MARBA-532772 format. One line per 4 residues: number of its first residue (from 1); their letters; for each residue x, y, z of N, C-alpha, C. Coordinates in Angstrom, 1 decimal, padded with zeros to 4 digits. Atoms other than C-alpha are relative to their C-alpha. Last residue first. Layout:
NUM	A	X Y Z X Y Z X Y Z  ... .
END
This chain:
74	RQDD	000.2 001.5 000.4 037.4 -044.1 -053.6 000.0 -000.2 -001.5  -001.3 000.7 -000.1 038.9 -040.7 -052.7 -000.1 -001.5 -000.5  -000.6 -000.2 001.2 035.6 -039.0 -053.8 001.4 -000.7 -000.1  000.6 000.7 001.3 033.6 -040.9 -051.4 000.9 000.5 -001.2 .
70	KSME	-000.3 001.4 000.0 035.8 -040.0 -048.5 -000.5 -000.7 -001.3  -001.4 000.2 000.2 035.6 -036.4 -049.4 000.5 -001.3 -000.1  -000.3 -000.1 001.4 031.9 -036.6 -049.5 001.4 000.0 -000.5  000.6 001.3 000.8 031.7 -038.1 -046.2 000.2 000.1 -001.5 .
66	KILN	-000.9 001.2 -000.3 034.0 -035.5 -044.7 -000.5 -001.1 -000.7  -001.3 -000.3 000.8 032.0 -032.6 -046.5 001.0 -001.1 000.3  000.2 000.5 001.3 028.8 -034.2 -044.9 001.1 000.3 -000.9  000.0 001.5 000.3 030.3 -034.3 -041.5 -000.4 -000.2 -001.3 .
62	AIEA	-001.3 000.5 -000.1 031.4 -030.5 -041.8 -000.1 -001.5 -000.2  -000.6 -000.2 001.2 027.9 -029.6 -043.0 001.5 -000.5 000.0  000.6 000.9 000.8 026.3 -031.3 -039.8 000.8 000.2 -001.5  -000.4 001.4 -000.1 028.7 -029.5 -037.7 -000.5 -001.0 -000.9 .
58	HDKD	-001.4 000.0 000.3 028.0 -026.1 -039.2 000.6 -001.5 000.2  000.0 000.0 001.5 024.2 -026.6 -039.0 001.5 -000.3 -000.4  000.4 001.3 000.2 024.6 -027.2 -035.2 000.1 -000.3 -001.6  -000.8 000.9 -000.6 026.6 -024.0 -034.9 -000.2 -001.5 -000.3 .
54	LQRK	-001.1 -000.2 001.0 024.3 -022.0 -037.1 001.1 -001.1 000.4  000.5 000.7 001.2 021.2 -023.3 -034.9 001.3 -000.1 -001.0  000.1 001.5 -000.1 023.0 -022.5 -031.7 -000.3 -000.8 -001.2  -001.4 000.4 -000.2 024.2 -019.0 -033.1 000.0 -001.5 000.2 .
50	LKKR	-000.7 000.3 001.5 020.6 -018.5 -034.3 001.4 -000.4 000.0  000.6 001.0 000.7 019.1 -019.0 -030.8 000.6 -000.3 -001.3  -000.4 001.1 -000.5 021.7 -016.8 -029.1 -000.6 -001.3 -000.8  -001.4 000.3 000.2 021.0 -014.0 -031.4 000.6 -001.3 000.5 .
46	MREM	-000.2 000.6 001.3 017.4 -014.5 -031.1 001.5 -000.2 -000.4  000.4 001.4 000.0 017.5 -014.2 -027.3 000.1 -000.6 -001.3  -001.1 000.9 -000.5 019.8 -011.1 -027.6 -000.4 -001.5 000.0  -000.8 000.2 000.9 017.0 -009.5 -030.0 001.4 -000.9 000.6 .
42	RFQV	000.5 000.8 000.9 014.3 -010.2 -027.5 001.2 -000.2 -001.1  000.2 001.4 -000.6 016.1 -008.6 -024.8 -000.3 -001.0 -001.1  -001.2 000.5 -000.2 016.9 -005.6 -027.0 000.1 -001.3 000.6  -000.4 000.3 001.2 013.3 -005.2 -028.0 001.5 -000.5 000.1 .
38	WMWR	000.6 001.3 000.4 012.3 -005.5 -024.4 000.5 -000.3 -001.4  -000.7 001.0 -000.9 014.8 -002.8 -023.4 -000.6 -001.3 -000.3  -001.3 000.3 000.5 013.5 -000.6 -026.3 000.7 -001.0 000.8  000.3 000.8 001.3 009.8 -000.9 -025.1 001.4 -000.4 -000.6 .
34	LQLD	000.4 001.2 -000.3 010.9 000.2 -021.6 -000.2 -001.1 -001.1  -001.0 000.6 -000.4 012.8 003.0 -022.9 -000.2 -001.4 000.3  -000.8 000.3 001.1 009.9 004.2 -025.0 001.2 -000.8 000.5  000.7 001.2 001.0 007.6 003.9 -022.2 000.9 -000.3 -000.9 .
30	VYAF	-000.1 001.3 -000.8 010.0 006.0 -019.8 -000.7 -001.1 -000.7  -001.3 000.4 000.2 010.2 008.7 -022.5 000.3 -001.5 000.7  -000.1 000.4 001.4 006.4 008.8 -022.9 001.5 -000.5 -000.2  000.6 001.4 000.1 006.2 009.1 -019.1 000.2 -000.6 -001.3 .
26	FRMT	-000.6 000.9 -000.7 008.6 012.0 -019.1 -000.5 -001.4 000.0  -001.1 000.3 000.7 006.8 013.7 -022.0 000.9 -001.0 000.8  000.4 001.1 001.0 003.7 013.4 -020.1 001.1 -000.3 -000.8  000.3 001.2 -000.6 005.3 015.0 -017.0 -000.4 -001.0 -001.0 .
22	AEVG	-001.3 000.7 -000.3 006.8 017.7 -019.0 -000.2 -001.3 000.6  -000.7 000.4 001.3 003.4 018.6 -020.5 001.5 -000.7 000.1  000.6 001.1 000.6 001.6 018.4 -017.2 000.8 -000.3 -001.3  001.2 -000.2 000.8 003.9 020.8 -015.3 -000.5 -001.2 -000.7 .
18	GLAF	-000.2 -000.1 001.4 007.3 020.3 -014.3 -001.1 000.3 -000.8  -001.2 -000.6 000.4 007.5 020.9 -010.6 000.2 000.3 -001.6  -000.2 -001.3 -000.5 004.0 020.5 -009.5 001.1 000.6 -000.6  001.1 -000.9 000.5 003.0 017.6 -012.0 000.4 001.4 000.6 .
14	LILV	-000.2 -000.2 001.4 006.1 015.8 -011.1 -000.8 001.1 -000.6  -001.1 -000.8 000.0 005.5 016.1 -007.3 000.4 000.4 -001.4  000.4 -001.3 -000.3 002.0 014.9 -007.9 001.2 000.9 -000.1  000.7 -000.5 001.2 003.5 011.9 -009.9 -000.5 001.5 000.4 .
10	FILI	-001.2 -000.1 001.1 006.1 011.2 -007.1 -000.7 000.6 -001.1  -000.7 -001.1 -000.2 003.2 011.4 -004.5 001.1 000.3 -001.0  001.1 -001.1 000.1 000.9 009.0 -006.3 000.9 001.4 000.3  000.2 -000.2 001.5 003.9 006.5 -006.8 -000.9 001.2 000.0 .
6	LYAG	-001.4 -000.6 000.5 004.9 006.9 -003.1 -000.3 000.3 -001.4  -000.1 -001.6 -000.4 001.1 006.3 -002.1 001.3 000.7 -000.4  001.1 -000.8 000.6 000.9 003.2 -004.2 000.1 001.4 000.3  -000.4 -000.3 001.4 004.1 001.9 -002.9 -001.0 000.8 -000.7 .
2	YM	-000.9 -001.2 -000.1 002.9 002.3 000.7 000.6 000.4 -001.3  000.8 -001.2 -000.1 000.0 -000.1 000.1 000.9 001.3 -000.1 .
END
């Protein structure tokens, strides 16, 4: 319950010091920052997944090349 009061007091102080327009810009900025962090988090997860896939595919291709070179030697 104290958290809700603190947030309300924080918003009221923002309105009092910066006005409505500055407070709205602040919340828009915070919103954009949170969205950007989420995008970065998803990009990092995609990067790791892609790296795992490429490493797996690389091993399969290396085995295929070895098999093909053995067949060529025969």
